[in-house]
Residue, then its C-alpha position, 0 to 999 in steps of 0.5 A: m415452551a419460552t423460559s425466562g430462567r436463563k440470563q438476559l444475553t445479547y445475541r447476533l443474527r447473521r445471514c437476514p436478507a438485505d432488504a429486511d428490516v428491523e420487523t422482518c428480521a423479528q418476524l424471520l426468526s420467530t418463524a425458527f422458533a415454535d415458541l416464539n412470537a416477533q413481539s418477544i425479539r428486539i432487534q437493537s441494531l442491523a446493519a449491512n454484513l461487511d464482506p464486499w463480495e458476499r452476493p446475494r447481500t446480507k445484514v447482521a442483527t444484534l438482539t435480545f429476547r424477552e423471553a429466551p426460546a427453549l431451544l437456547a435454555d436446553d443447551a447452555n454449553r451452546n453458542e451457536w445455531l443455525l435456523p432454517v427459514e422458510g422462503l430463505e435460501e441459506p439458514l439464519i446463523l444465530d449466535s451468542h459468540f460474536l467472534g469476527l467482525t460484527p457491524l453495529n450500525d449503516v451509515d448513509n454513502n455520502e455521510h460515510k467517513l470513518d469505521c471504528i473497530a472495537i477489540s476486547g482483552l483477557a477473557s473477555h466477551p467481544f460484546g459484553s465487555w463493553q456493555p455496562k454490568g446489571e440485568d438491563k441489556s438495552f444500552m450499549w455505548l459503541r452501538d448506541a451512543l457512537p453512532r449519534a456522537m459521530p453519524m460519520c462513523r460505523a462501529i465494528l466489533y472484533g471477537y476472538d478466542s480470549a478465555l483462559l480457564n479450561s482453553n484447548s487453544f494454544q493461539s499464540i498472540v502472534d496468531l491471534a494477530s494474524s487472525f485479525i489481519d485476516q478479517i480485516q482483508a476478507s472485509g476489503w479494507h485493502l480496497t479503493g474507496s475504503k473508509r479510514l480507521v480508528f481503533l479502540a483496544h483494550s487489555l489484550g486487544g491492544i496488544v493484539l493490535k501491536e503485534a498486527f500493526s508490525m506484522m502489517a508494516n512488514g506484510d504484502h501491498q495489500e497489508h501496507l494499504i489497511l495500515s495506511r488506513f488507521l488514524g489512530g485510536i484510544s488503548f483502555g488499560v493496555p499492558s505495553f509493559g506488563m501486567k500483574t499476573t500471577h493469579l492467571q498464571l495459576m488459572v491456565r499452569g499446564q493448559v496450552n494457553e499458558q505461554v499467552v499470559t506469559d507474555l503479558s507478565t512485567t517481566s515480558e521482553y516481548l512486549r517491551n520489544l513490542d511496545d518499542h516497534f510499535s511506537g516507531l510504525v505509530l510516529t512515521r505513520h503519523m497517528r494519533l494516539f490516546w491512553a487510557y489508565e485504570t485507577m481503582t483496583s480489581p479483585t483477582p480470581e480465586k479458585q473455588e471448591n468445585g474448581s472453577y474460578k471467582r473474582t473474590g481474591p484480593q484486590e490488585i493493581l492489574v495494570t499500572k499507569e506506567s505499563a497503561t500510558r508507556s510512561h506518558y502519563h507523567l508528562r501531563t500530556s492531553a494524550t493520557f488520561p485516567i477512568n476511575e474504574n477497574h481494568s475490567d469496568m474501565v470500558k463499560f460504559g453506562q448510557y450517562d457515564r461521565n467518561l463517555p463525553v471524555v472517550l468520544s471527545k477524544l475519538r473526535a480529536i483523531c479525527g479533526s486532526h487527520g482531516l478528511p480523506q482526499g479524492e482520488g486524483e488520475i492515476r499516474a506512474n510512479r515518477p515526478n511530475y514534470p512541468a511542461y517547460m522541462m519536456s524535450d522532443q517538442l513538436n513546432e506549429h508546422e509539425v503539429q499540424v503535419g501530425r493531425n492532418m496526416r499529411w506525412n508524405l510532406d515530411p517524411e523525416l518527421r514521420t519517422r521522428v514521431i514514429r521512433d518518439l512514440r514507440k520509444s516513450l512507451e518502452i518498459p526496461g526489461r519488458d521481456s524479462r518475464l518472459e525470458t525467466i519463465d521456464d520453457r516447457f520440458s521436451r514434448t510437454f504441452e503439445w496437447v494444448l494445439d492438438e486439432d481437438s484440443a479446446v484451446a487450439k478449436w477456440i484460437k482458430e475459430g473462437t471469439g472473445m476470450f478464453w480462461i486457462h486455469g490451475k492451481p498455484g506451480s501447475g505450469k500455467s506460465t510456462l504453458m502461456k509462454f509456449i502458446f504464445e512462442s509457438q509457430h503452430a498456434w500463430e498459423l492456426l491463428h492466420k488467415f492467409s487470405s485475409e487482408t486484415v492486419q494480424i497482431k499478437s501480444a502478450f503481458f506476463f504479470y509478475d508480482r515478483g518484478v518491477p512495478l510496471q510488471r505487476s500494474f495496470e499501467g504496465l499491461l497497457r504501455s506493453v500492449l500499446h508498444q507491442i501494436l505499434q511495434a508491428s505496425e507503422d500505419l497504426t503509430v502514425l495514426l495513433a499519432a495523428n490522434m493524439l495530436e489532434r484530441n490532446s494538443t500534445t506537443s511532445f512524445t515522452p515517458e511522463g505525458w502517458t497517464i492510466s486514461t491517456l493509455e486506455s484511451c489510445i487502445k480503444f482508439l486502435l480497437q474502433q478506428k476503421q482505416a486499418k482492419l485489425e485482428l488482434f490476439f492478446v495473452f494475458d498470463a497470471l492476472d492473480e498477479y495483478d498488484g491492484q483489485p482483481e475485480f479492476v482486471c476482470n472488467i477491463l478484460k470485458e471492456m475491451i471485448k466490448v469495444a472490439t465486438d462494436s468495431p469492425n476489428t476482432l479481439k481474441i484473449l487468451f489468458s491465465s490466473r488461479p481459479w479465484d473465485i472472483f474470477k469464476r463469478h467473471f469468467g466462469h461461463l467463458p470457454l475454459l480449461q482447468l490445466q491439472d487435469h490435462t498434465k498426468d502424462d506431461i508429468r510422467e514425461y518429465c520425471v522420466g526425463i529428469v531421472e534418465s537424465k542423471g545417470e542409469a544408476i540413479s534412474v534404477i534407485l528412483d524407478p519405485v518412486i516415480s509412479i507415487i511422485i506422477e500420483r501425488a502431484n495432483g498436476v502441480f509441476l513445481w511440488v514434482k520439480l522440488v521433490l525430484q531435486e530433493l530425491i536425486s540429491e539423496a540418492t547421489k548420497g547413497k540413499r536406497a530406494e527404500e529410504l527414498s520412499q520414507i523421505l517421500g512419505g515424509i514430504p508434505d503434499d501441499l507446497r506451502d507445508y513443503y516450503a516450511r520444512i524445507i526451511q526447517r532442514t537449513p542449518e541453524k548457523f544459516r538461518s540468518d542468512a537465509y532469510a535476510i536472502f529471502q527478505i532481499i529479494a522478497q522486499g527489493r523493488d528490483l531483481f538483483w544480480l549475484v554479485d550485488l546480492i553477495r555484496i548486500i549480505a555482506c553489509s547485513r549485520s553491520s550495525t556502522y558504516q566503519d564495520a560494513r567497510q572493513r567486511l567488504e575490505e576482507a571480502s576483496e582481499q580474499s577474492h583471489p586466494a594466493s596461498r593455503r592459508s588465504a584459501q582457508r580464510f576465504h571459504r570461510l568468507i563463502a559461509r559468511l556471504i561477504s562480498c567485495d569492495k564497492n569500488t570493485s567492478r560488478h564484472t571484474n575481480v571476481n574469479s568466476v569459481t568463486l562467485e559459483q561457489r557462493k551461488n551454490h551456497m546461496i541455493t543451499i541454504t535457502g533450500g532451493l527456493i531461490e534461483f539465478v537465471k542468466s541476464n544474458p547466457s553469454k555474460a559471466p556468472a557476476s550477471d545472474m539475476a536472483q529471483l524467488a523460485h515461485q510466486t508461492v514462494r513469495e507468498f510463503v515469505n510474505s506470511h505472517d508466520f515465515k519468519q517464525c518458521i526460519l528464525g524460531h524464537h529469535a523472531r520475536t526480537i529480530y525487526d530487521n527486514g530486506h529495507t534494512f539490509l538493503a540500506r545499510y548496503w548503500l550506506a556502505r557503499g556511500d551511496l545517499i541517494s540510493s539509500a533514501q528509499s530503503l531508510f525511509l522504509h525501514e523506519s516505516t515498517t520496523g519502527k526503528s531508525l538506523h541512527k548509530f549507523i548514519d551517525s558513523l558515516p564520515d562527513h565528506l558524505f554530506r559534503e558532496f550529497q548536494e552535488s550529487v542530487a544536482r546530477r540526479y536531477p539537473t533540471w530541477r534546479e534550473v526550473r525550480v528555486v525551490h530545490n535549490f536548497r542545499v543538505e548540509g548534514r546528517l539534520g539535513f539529510a533526515v529531513y530530505n529523506n523523511l526519517q522522523l525516527y532519526l530525528e527522533d533518537t537523535l533529539q533523545r540523545k542531544p536535546n538541544i541539537l535543533k536549537e543550536t544546529k546551523e544546517k538550513l533545514a525549512s528550506i528543504m524539499p521532500n526526496p522525489d524518490l519517495a513518492s513512489v513507495g507510499a501508499s499513495p503519492l502524496e505520502h512523502v509531503q504529508a510526511q515532511l510537513t509533519i517533520v517540518r512542525y516536529l522541528f519548530d516544536n522542538g526548538y528550531t526557529v525561523k531565524q536559522d533558515p531565514e531565506a526559506f520563506q523568499k524560496i516559498m514564495r518565489v515559488l508559489l509566484e512562479d506557479i501562478v505566473y506560469r500556471n505549472r499545473s502539473l506541479e499543483d500539489e507541490h503548490r499546497f505543500l508550499e502554502e501548508k508549509a508557509i503557514i508553518l513558519i507564519q505561525h512559528g514567527e515568519p512576519p506575514n507581511t513582506l513584500f516580494d518581487a513579482p516575476d516578469e513573465q517576459s525575462r523568467p526568471n528574471t524579476s519585475r521591478n514594476n509591481r511587489v505583492h504580499l503573500i495575501h496575494v499568492a494564497t490560494t487555499a482557505e487554511l492559508i488565508d485564515c493564518l493570514r488574518e489571524k496574524d492581522v493581515d487585511i484581507n484587502t491589503l494592496d500591493t503596489a499596483g493597487n490591486s487587491p488579493l480579490d483582483h488577482a484572483l479575478a485576473s484570469w478572466d481579465d483581457i487587459g489584465v496586463t495594465r492592471r500588473t497582476l499576476a496571472k494573465r487571461n487564460t483558458l482554464s481547466n474545470t478542476e482549476i476553476e472549481r479551485t479559484c471559485q473555493r478561492i475567491t469565495h473565501l475571500l468574499d466570505r471573509g470581507g475581501t473586495v475588488k480595488t482595480t476590476p472592472r465590473h464586466v470582468w466580474e460578470f464575464f466570471l460569473a457567466d464563465i462558471k454558469g457556463r460550465g454548469l457550476d453552482a453561482t449562487s453563494i458568489q452571485k450575492f456579493s455583486d451589490r457588494l463589488f459593484p453598487a449601483p449608482p444612486p439614481k439621478q436627482v430629478p431637477g426640481g424633484 
């Protein structure tokens, strides 16, 4: 029987059918209770579940009962119930705990722009902590008010176990943060198309969020993407500098969760370190934060006679203003605001609460300050976009026609050149390096895979489509795939000697530990296409002819390859009919692809589909871990689960390795071999590590019984085994081991042994002078000449100090010395790193360091690795691989190479290397400009904007977007920006940073923030008077020469011009228009204003705000609208407009239409444009299917009809 005796609660209902509405959900739930009807259930929200991979999709509801069912009332200690319902495959889940993520509303896909995640505080309920006190539970502001105030926003709760009293949870703040990240990842915020995020955090929730941000900044690529989604948020009473915890410590004394309370105290060093880190991350990522503080005291918990606690104790200020606002409140900034409630009630807003509109306005301000996310553009490789006139090896018009018409016999030399250039443009440096680093199979292992009765062999010989090999991590998938690809027997199974087809095999081994092209979709396409063309000259010239015809290509360069171009070329080869092809692709480690697995799955299926519809055939053999997403896509294919077939191979490996160590070792280890084989579960890597450890112990004299005990203590799980290995590293070597793991894991390339030694040498240096001294000491000890020197030298080995930067990579270093250092590195990392020879004939200096396996990389990138290797020091150490690499390059005096590492150091640690940078000698900055010119010699010739000079540390920081360095410098020298002689406004972003952000444009937006920062802190336009002129010259060139590939840079320059104008630059200066015939000289025939060049609405409006007339004329009498319409004017040259008639792309048309519309809306008119040009423009945009309604209405205003003629005598 339903009862109303229990306090009314809000419940969450999960697994509601995707097509269910509110009434249906109430009806389904009522059928699960014998004493309840649908009218007793009030569904207050219904929203789609957040899991993007869930099939079938479901919904989540929040609800209350008018009368609680007896099932709920009978057991007050339960908080979750499984409710089977007839007709549903899975039971409904009803709970009152709200743990995990809970969506509170749905937003139409066309309107959805933002997700808001609310995180509750200490000892609070995820839902109830945001709800007003009292019996009425019909209103909850996040669910009911936020969606109305911000219709584009989806509200989401995050719940976690924050209970204090009688808690059995010993989760640390780090554990809580890690769980939050896992929930966010599981809900797909790293996926393309995910919405931007804002947060609302109360009390402990804000500390958990800070820790999560810190962990994600040092996490993997997916976590970096998630972090980049955050626009900012509001913190409510978050104790950045600690809170009053005396009463709480009494509650938890002796409990396993006591450490959490200790960490929140006002004496917590952890909180201050975390806040310092977090504030730097916020600054470098340009988030906007607001900090709310309580202005009422709170009742403290008091123990009752029955052992419970009630809030009847003395009133206290739990979180002070200083702590809640990070001491910003005294600055009277709008970023802080008071809420006149106590700590608990400061987020419990009622429907008409006076604080609610304030909070909602702050949220809107966060979204408004960032604007809406821009759409995805063409996917291009991570390299600078070069303008067309920088391309080399152009074909002339005759050569293009020869190629298009396939008349290569007329010019054999041209045919040879085209084949060479096309193949060369696709080359990937080190393409086969991954294949070379994969272990060869041991002895005769894996031979069974090509036996006649093997499923793989049968498929290779007679099968079609795809075959999937999957297995556990470390089960030997890559070694097997390498064996199959290189096996002559496999080729014989594939090859049909009587066939007249062209048979080509191609392979790509995804490698997450390698360079970007080794783990990307672009790398796969380039590699496959390159291997196909390498195998056939006829296919190469056939493809070249197609590209010349289809793309109007006149050259083949690496910069010209986009994802869509690569895809279309492979599709063309699969569909062409001139040569009949039989293609065999081998793809290894799909799980190491750096994008979304769904994407690469679809690509493979699309390849097979294209080939199926053509005269050519394609087989794809691929391997991966058995992830659910691969099972969904490929579970129906012929497949092989590797670990089910390798027991005999593991036996052969064990026996062979042990016997190779000699009879004595073999006898000792023989009793444990069978145990190793049984426990291996098909994981070769586990066997390899176990044998290494046991053999090492056996050589130290351990007996069989002792080895058996050691084996018994080794975990079966690889991750647990790695943790055991790390924890056995001596304490004195932990810091060096941490540095080694970080450098290899976060480096963008593989490191030679000698380079790794050098990097470790500089890893702890805080100044340039200290780093140089360490390098010089190491150089002196490279050839120990005496006993004393030898002793000093061996001490240096332990410190892993390297050679002087001027010492050659392969000379001045004794081979034995390098071998000792290499072995020391392997020892202190527990064998989890390895060295592979880049060239077997070269000295150890050229050995390349890498992590032993992909699972090791995952372990090193895990949230608990730092704690595992550094222990309690992990809380105070924020240096990472980027830090160590930055110090190394700076110590070598290579400022250019340091740029990426410096930028990534700031954006991942939230700290600057100001002390190191300030200690650099001045001559390095004086020489910097010449170094940039040598790196980009052609840029200075063709882009005047790159003719800037970096004259000192401030300019170096601006060039490399080092905002934290500028912040630290300004704190020490408040007037430095007012007094500096450096020309800072002219500096452009470093193009090398385009490849290290979450998006290719991140570094451009970051520098705009830095430019604003400069002017906001005392810099003036008078300190760099040529900056505006340089911007104008490039904007003029881009309009005249239509540098499409630099369009993003053009928009950046317009935004930069806005900043300069807002800070005092005169907006009406006249500039000479370039002379198209004598570039880069300028013509004196026409002079224009910035308004004639402005293409964005933002710049046009900025100029109007500075009283610039929308119809300002240039010296030739043209208005801004005349210039915008010039591309449709076949005689525009006589009007001396900037642009001349050209065929514009659809994208250019759309943007030009936006410009024209904006000018017209602001009252723009034409002065020299004839009517037929306007009509041609309208016809053109209509012909392209664009809406001309909003533009056509201005026709009568621009070209009024002539007055009717007067009739004589009328």
